[in-house]
KOLKOLDO-596211 format. One record per residue: x, y, z of N, C-alpha, C in turn; residue number from 1; residue in three letters. Coordinates in Angstrom, 3 decimals. Layout:
REM KOLKOLDO-596211
atom n.x:X&n.y:Y&n.z:Z&ca.x:X&ca.y:Y&ca.z:Z&c.x:X&c.y:Y&c.z:Z&seq:NUM&type:ALA
...
END
This chain:
REM KOLKOLDO-596211
atom n.x:-0.536&n.y:1.401&n.z:-16.947&ca.x:-0.446&ca.y:0.103&ca.z:-16.301&c.x:-0.293&c.y:0.302&c.z:-14.790&seq:1&type:MET
atom n.x:-1.165&n.y:-0.294&n.z:-14.023&ca.x:-1.088&ca.y:-0.213&ca.z:-12.562&c.x:-0.811&c.y:-1.614&c.z:-12.021&seq:2&type:MET
atom n.x:0.177&n.y:-1.719&n.z:-11.136&ca.x:0.463&ca.y:-2.997&ca.z:-10.496&c.x:-0.410&c.y:-3.169&c.z:-9.262&seq:3&type:LEU
atom n.x:-0.786&n.y:-4.415&n.z:-8.997&ca.x:-1.618&ca.y:-4.740&ca.z:-7.839&c.x:-0.857&c.y:-5.636&c.z:-6.877&seq:4&type:LYS
atom n.x:-1.263&n.y:-5.599&n.z:-5.610&ca.x:-0.742&ca.y:-6.524&ca.z:-4.607&c.x:-1.718&c.y:-7.693&c.z:-4.591&seq:5&type:VAL
atom n.x:-1.260&n.y:-8.872&n.z:-5.006&ca.x:-2.133&ca.y:-10.041&ca.z:-5.121&c.x:-2.839&c.y:-10.360&c.z:-3.805&seq:6&type:ASP
atom n.x:-4.136&n.y:-10.560&n.z:-3.903&ca.x:-4.923&ca.y:-10.977&ca.z:-2.752&c.x:-5.412&c.y:-9.852&c.z:-1.862&seq:7&type:GLY
atom n.x:-5.169&n.y:-8.603&n.z:-2.255&ca.x:-5.547&ca.y:-7.486&ca.z:-1.390&c.x:-6.406&c.y:-6.445&c.z:-2.108&seq:8&type:PHE
atom n.x:-7.181&n.y:-6.880&n.z:-3.080&ca.x:-8.060&ca.y:-5.945&ca.z:-3.796&c.x:-9.016&c.y:-5.226&c.z:-2.849&seq:9&type:ASP
atom n.x:-9.442&n.y:-5.907&n.z:-1.788&ca.x:-10.378&ca.y:-5.301&ca.z:-0.848&c.x:-9.720&c.y:-4.245&c.z:0.040&seq:10&type:ASP
atom n.x:-8.427&n.y:-4.039&n.z:-0.109&ca.x:-7.687&ca.y:-3.041&ca.z:0.673&c.x:-7.342&c.y:-1.810&c.z:-0.158&seq:11&type:CYS
atom n.x:-7.806&n.y:-1.773&n.z:-1.407&ca.x:-7.535&ca.y:-0.631&ca.z:-2.281&c.x:-8.408&c.y:0.547&c.z:-1.862&seq:12&type:ILE
atom n.x:-7.762&n.y:1.706&n.z:-1.698&ca.x:-8.487&ca.y:2.936&ca.z:-1.383&c.x:-8.890&c.y:3.681&c.z:-2.650&seq:13&type:LEU
atom n.x:-8.061&n.y:3.591&n.z:-3.663&ca.x:-8.333&ca.y:4.305&ca.z:-4.905&c.x:-7.074&c.y:4.422&c.z:-5.732&seq:14&type:GLY
atom n.x:-6.973&n.y:5.505&n.z:-6.497&ca.x:-5.804&ca.y:5.745&ca.z:-7.328&c.x:-5.220&c.y:7.116&c.z:-7.013&seq:15&type:VAL
atom n.x:-3.931&n.y:7.243&n.z:-7.228&ca.x:-3.232&ca.y:8.507&ca.z:-7.043&c.x:-2.988&c.y:9.088&c.z:-8.428&seq:16&type:CYS
atom n.x:-3.282&n.y:10.352&n.z:-8.566&ca.x:-3.022&ca.y:11.016&ca.z:-9.825&c.x:-2.606&c.y:12.444&c.z:-9.527&seq:17&type:GLU
atom n.x:-1.854&n.y:13.022&n.z:-10.409&ca.x:-1.426&ca.y:14.397&ca.z:-10.198&c.x:0.002&c.y:14.617&c.z:-10.647&seq:18&type:GLY
atom n.x:0.590&n.y:15.696&n.z:-10.152&ca.x:1.919&ca.y:16.107&ca.z:-10.594&c.x:2.969&c.y:15.023&c.z:-10.349&seq:19&type:ALA
atom n.x:2.911&n.y:14.362&n.z:-9.196&ca.x:3.924&ca.y:13.347&ca.z:-8.884&c.x:3.856&c.y:12.184&c.z:-9.873&seq:20&type:ALA
atom n.x:2.666&n.y:11.717&n.z:-10.171&ca.x:2.555&ca.y:10.601&ca.z:-11.111&c.x:2.879&c.y:11.065&c.z:-12.533&seq:21&type:THR
atom n.x:2.558&n.y:12.315&n.z:-12.851&ca.x:2.903&ca.y:12.830&ca.z:-14.175&c.x:4.415&c.y:12.927&c.z:-14.337&seq:22&type:ASN
atom n.x:5.124&n.y:13.287&n.z:-13.271&ca.x:6.583&ca.y:13.365&ca.z:-13.319&c.x:7.186&c.y:11.991&c.z:-13.568&seq:23&type:ALA
atom n.x:6.508&n.y:10.951&n.z:-13.108&ca.x:6.960&ca.y:9.580&ca.z:-13.328&c.x:6.494&c.y:9.047&c.z:-14.678&seq:24&type:LEU
atom n.x:5.773&n.y:9.891&n.z:-15.422&ca.x:5.186&ca.y:9.520&ca.z:-16.695&c.x:4.163&c.y:8.403&c.z:-16.547&seq:25&type:GLU
atom n.x:3.529&n.y:8.356&n.z:-15.387&ca.x:2.440&ca.y:7.409&ca.z:-15.126&c.x:1.185&c.y:8.236&c.z:-14.914&seq:26&type:GLU
atom n.x:0.061&n.y:7.743&n.z:-15.367&ca.x:-1.175&ca.y:8.478&ca.z:-15.180&c.x:-1.757&c.y:8.251&c.z:-13.804&seq:27&type:GLU
atom n.x:-1.700&n.y:7.025&n.z:-13.314&ca.x:-2.300&ca.y:6.687&ca.z:-12.022&c.x:-1.527&c.y:5.549&c.z:-11.374&seq:28&type:GLU
atom n.x:-1.521&n.y:5.536&n.z:-10.047&ca.x:-0.959&ca.y:4.436&ca.z:-9.272&c.x:-2.018&c.y:3.982&c.z:-8.282&seq:29&type:LEU
atom n.x:-2.122&n.y:2.687&n.z:-8.041&ca.x:-3.060&ca.y:2.179&ca.z:-7.042&c.x:-2.608&c.y:2.589&c.z:-5.647&seq:30&type:LEU
atom n.x:-3.579&n.y:2.870&n.z:-4.792&ca.x:-3.294&ca.y:3.265&ca.z:-3.411&c.x:-4.017&c.y:2.295&c.z:-2.480&seq:31&type:VAL
atom n.x:-3.264&n.y:1.715&n.z:-1.546&ca.x:-3.787&ca.y:0.740&ca.z:-0.596&c.x:-3.789&c.y:1.302&c.z:0.814&seq:32&type:TYR
atom n.x:-4.667&n.y:0.773&n.z:1.648&ca.x:-4.689&ca.y:1.077&ca.z:3.072&c.x:-3.729&c.y:0.134&c.z:3.788&seq:33&type:SER
atom n.x:-2.700&n.y:0.694&n.z:4.398&ca.x:-1.745&ca.y:-0.132&ca.z:5.144&c.x:-2.438&c.y:-0.886&c.z:6.267&seq:34&type:SER
atom n.x:-3.320&n.y:-0.215&n.z:6.996&ca.x:-3.976&ca.y:-0.853&ca.z:8.144&c.x:-4.895&c.y:-1.989&c.z:7.709&seq:35&type:SER
atom n.x:-5.578&n.y:-1.834&n.z:6.582&ca.x:-6.441&ca.y:-2.913&ca.z:6.093&c.x:-5.620&c.y:-4.129&c.z:5.696&seq:36&type:LYS
atom n.x:-4.466&n.y:-3.895&n.z:5.077&ca.x:-3.599&ca.y:-5.014&ca.z:4.700&c.x:-3.101&c.y:-5.725&c.z:5.948&seq:37&type:ILE
atom n.x:-2.648&n.y:-4.966&n.z:6.935&ca.x:-2.139&ca.y:-5.565&ca.z:8.173&c.x:-3.245&c.y:-6.333&c.z:8.887&seq:38&type:ILE
atom n.x:-4.454&n.y:-5.774&n.z:8.940&ca.x:-5.584&ca.y:-6.476&ca.z:9.564&c.x:-5.853&c.y:-7.803&c.z:8.853&seq:39&type:GLU
atom n.x:-5.792&n.y:-7.793&n.z:7.545&ca.x:-6.045&ca.y:-9.015&ca.z:6.774&c.x:-4.946&c.y:-10.048&c.z:7.039&seq:40&type:LYS
atom n.x:-3.694&n.y:-9.607&n.z:7.066&ca.x:-2.589&ca.y:-10.517&ca.z:7.357&c.x:-2.693&c.y:-11.089&c.z:8.770&seq:41&type:LEU
atom n.x:-3.173&n.y:-10.271&n.z:9.717&ca.x:-3.247&ca.y:-10.675&ca.z:11.124&c.x:-4.287&c.y:-11.768&c.z:11.375&seq:42&type:ALA
atom n.x:-5.078&n.y:-12.085&n.z:10.383&ca.x:-6.023&ca.y:-13.199&ca.z:10.525&c.x:-5.296&c.y:-14.538&c.z:10.533&seq:43&type:LYS
atom n.x:-4.085&n.y:-14.561&n.z:9.953&ca.x:-3.324&ca.y:-15.802&ca.z:9.840&c.x:-2.006&c.y:-15.781&c.z:10.611&seq:44&type:ASP
atom n.x:-1.746&n.y:-14.693&n.z:11.339&ca.x:-0.515&ca.y:-14.567&ca.z:12.116&c.x:-0.743&c.y:-13.545&c.z:13.218&seq:45&type:MET
atom n.x:0.214&n.y:-13.363&n.z:14.094&ca.x:0.055&ca.y:-12.357&ca.z:15.147&c.x:0.120&c.y:-10.970&c.z:14.523&seq:46&type:THR
atom n.x:-0.355&n.y:-9.982&n.z:15.256&ca.x:-0.321&ca.y:-8.599&ca.z:14.771&c.x:1.126&c.y:-8.164&c.z:14.494&seq:47&type:ARG
atom n.x:2.024&n.y:-8.511&n.z:15.387&ca.x:3.434&ca.y:-8.149&ca.z:15.213&c.x:4.012&c.y:-8.795&c.z:13.955&seq:48&type:GLU
atom n.x:3.698&n.y:-10.072&n.z:13.736&ca.x:4.164&ca.y:-10.761&ca.z:12.533&c.x:3.572&c.y:-10.121&c.z:11.274&seq:49&type:GLU
atom n.x:2.298&n.y:-9.740&n.z:11.359&ca.x:1.626&ca.y:-9.108&ca.z:10.220&c.x:2.283&c.y:-7.776&c.z:9.874&seq:50&type:ALA
atom n.x:2.586&n.y:-6.980&n.z:10.899&ca.x:3.236&ca.y:-5.691&ca.z:10.660&c.x:4.624&c.y:-5.879&c.z:10.057&seq:51&type:GLU
atom n.x:5.370&n.y:-6.849&n.z:10.564&ca.x:6.706&ca.y:-7.117&ca.z:10.039&c.x:6.633&c.y:-7.623&c.z:8.602&seq:52&type:GLU
atom n.x:5.713&n.y:-8.545&n.z:8.331&ca.x:5.551&ca.y:-9.072&ca.z:6.982&c.x:5.202&c.y:-7.940&c.z:6.014&seq:53&type:TYR
atom n.x:4.244&n.y:-7.106&n.z:6.412&ca.x:3.836&ca.y:-5.979&ca.z:5.562&c.x:5.020&c.y:-5.066&c.z:5.274&seq:54&type:PHE
atom n.x:5.757&n.y:-4.700&n.z:6.308&ca.x:6.875&ca.y:-3.758&ca.z:6.156&c.x:7.935&c.y:-4.276&c.z:5.196&seq:55&type:THR
atom n.x:8.324&n.y:-5.527&n.z:5.352&ca.x:9.431&ca.y:-6.046&ca.z:4.559&c.x:9.014&c.y:-6.625&c.z:3.214&seq:56&type:PHE
atom n.x:7.840&n.y:-7.232&n.z:3.129&ca.x:7.455&ca.y:-7.952&ca.z:1.911&c.x:6.486&c.y:-7.213&c.z:1.004&seq:57&type:ASN
atom n.x:5.782&n.y:-6.245&n.z:1.534&ca.x:4.825&ca.y:-5.512&ca.z:0.703&c.x:5.262&c.y:-4.059&c.z:0.559&seq:58&type:ILE
atom n.x:5.366&n.y:-3.346&n.z:1.666&ca.x:5.775&ca.y:-1.939&ca.z:1.632&c.x:7.178&c.y:-1.797&c.z:1.047&seq:59&type:LEU
atom n.x:8.063&n.y:-2.726&n.z:1.367&ca.x:9.443&ca.y:-2.653&ca.z:0.906&c.x:9.698&c.y:-3.238&c.z:-0.467&seq:60&type:GLY
atom n.x:8.663&n.y:-3.705&n.z:-1.139&ca.x:8.832&ca.y:-4.323&ca.z:-2.457&c.x:8.725&c.y:-3.261&c.z:-3.548&seq:61&type:ALA
atom n.x:9.849&n.y:-2.808&n.z:-4.044&ca.x:9.855&ca.y:-1.826&ca.z:-5.130&c.x:9.801&c.y:-2.556&c.z:-6.464&seq:62&type:TYR
atom n.x:8.792&n.y:-2.212&n.z:-7.270&ca.x:8.602&ca.y:-2.879&ca.z:-8.556&c.x:8.683&c.y:-1.882&c.z:-9.708&seq:63&type:MET
atom n.x:9.480&n.y:-0.847&n.z:-9.521&ca.x:9.616&ca.y:0.168&ca.z:-10.553&c.x:8.583&c.y:1.269&c.z:-10.398&seq:64&type:GLY
atom n.x:8.436&n.y:2.065&n.z:-11.450&ca.x:7.556&ca.y:3.230&ca.z:-11.372&c.x:6.079&c.y:2.873&c.z:-11.225&seq:65&type:THR
atom n.x:5.728&n.y:1.614&n.z:-11.428&ca.x:4.338&ca.y:1.191&ca.z:-11.291&c.x:4.007&c.y:0.703&c.z:-9.885&seq:66&type:PHE
atom n.x:4.974&n.y:0.743&n.z:-8.972&ca.x:4.775&ca.y:0.251&ca.z:-7.609&c.x:3.610&c.y:0.978&c.z:-6.949&seq:67&type:THR
atom n.x:2.661&n.y:0.241&n.z:-6.366&ca.x:1.536&ca.y:0.876&ca.z:-5.675&c.x:2.005&c.y:1.724&c.z:-4.488&seq:68&type:PRO
atom n.x:1.125&n.y:2.593&n.z:-4.043&ca.x:1.365&ca.y:3.429&ca.z:-2.875&c.x:0.564&c.y:2.883&c.z:-1.696&seq:69&type:LEU
atom n.x:1.032&n.y:3.164&n.z:-0.485&ca.x:0.377&ca.y:2.678&ca.z:0.726&c.x:0.148&c.y:3.847&c.z:1.670&seq:70&type:PHE
atom n.x:-1.075&n.y:3.952&n.z:2.176&ca.x:-1.454&ca.y:5.054&ca.z:3.048&c.x:-1.638&c.y:4.561&c.z:4.467&seq:71&type:VAL
atom n.x:-0.963&n.y:5.237&n.z:5.381&ca.x:-1.206&ca.y:4.999&ca.z:6.806&c.x:-2.194&c.y:6.094&c.z:7.213&seq:72&type:ARG
atom n.x:-3.346&n.y:5.688&n.z:7.696&ca.x:-4.382&ca.y:6.638&ca.z:8.019&c.x:-3.899&c.y:7.633&c.z:9.062&seq:73&type:GLU
atom n.x:-4.302&n.y:8.871&n.z:8.890&ca.x:-3.900&ca.y:9.973&ca.z:9.756&c.x:-4.484&c.y:9.821&c.z:11.147&seq:74&type:TYR
atom n.x:-3.650&n.y:10.075&n.z:12.127&ca.x:-4.067&ca.y:10.078&ca.z:13.512&c.x:-3.442&c.y:11.308&c.z:14.151&seq:75&type:ASP
atom n.x:-4.216&n.y:12.091&n.z:14.884&ca.x:-3.682&ca.y:13.322&ca.z:15.473&c.x:-2.470&c.y:13.059&c.z:16.358&seq:76&type:GLU
atom n.x:-2.353&n.y:11.866&n.z:16.896&ca.x:-1.199&ca.y:11.525&ca.z:17.723&c.x:0.081&c.y:11.440&c.z:16.888&seq:77&type:GLU
atom n.x:-0.057&n.y:11.349&n.z:15.552&ca.x:1.116&ca.y:11.281&ca.z:14.692&c.x:1.864&c.y:12.611&c.z:14.622&seq:78&type:ASP
atom n.x:1.201&n.y:13.695&n.z:14.987&ca.x:1.848&ca.y:15.018&ca.z:14.900&c.x:2.784&c.y:15.276&c.z:16.034&seq:79&type:LEU
END
C-alpha cells in the first residue's frame, strides 16, 4: 500500500525500493519532487508561502510507515 499526496500526482518521481523499505516491511514508497510541489503551490500563493505550506503541511505530515518520500534535487551548491 502506497500513500499519495492528493492533487500532486504530476509531481511523482517514482518509487523507492530497497533495504530501507524492506526494513520497514514495505515493498515500495512513492517519491515526490519537492520543487515540483512547491512550484505547483506557488501558482496560488507566494513562493515563500508555498515553501512554508509544503514544509509544515506536506513534508511534516507523518502518516506512518506508508508516508511518501520527498526529494530535493541535488545542487552542487548544497555541498
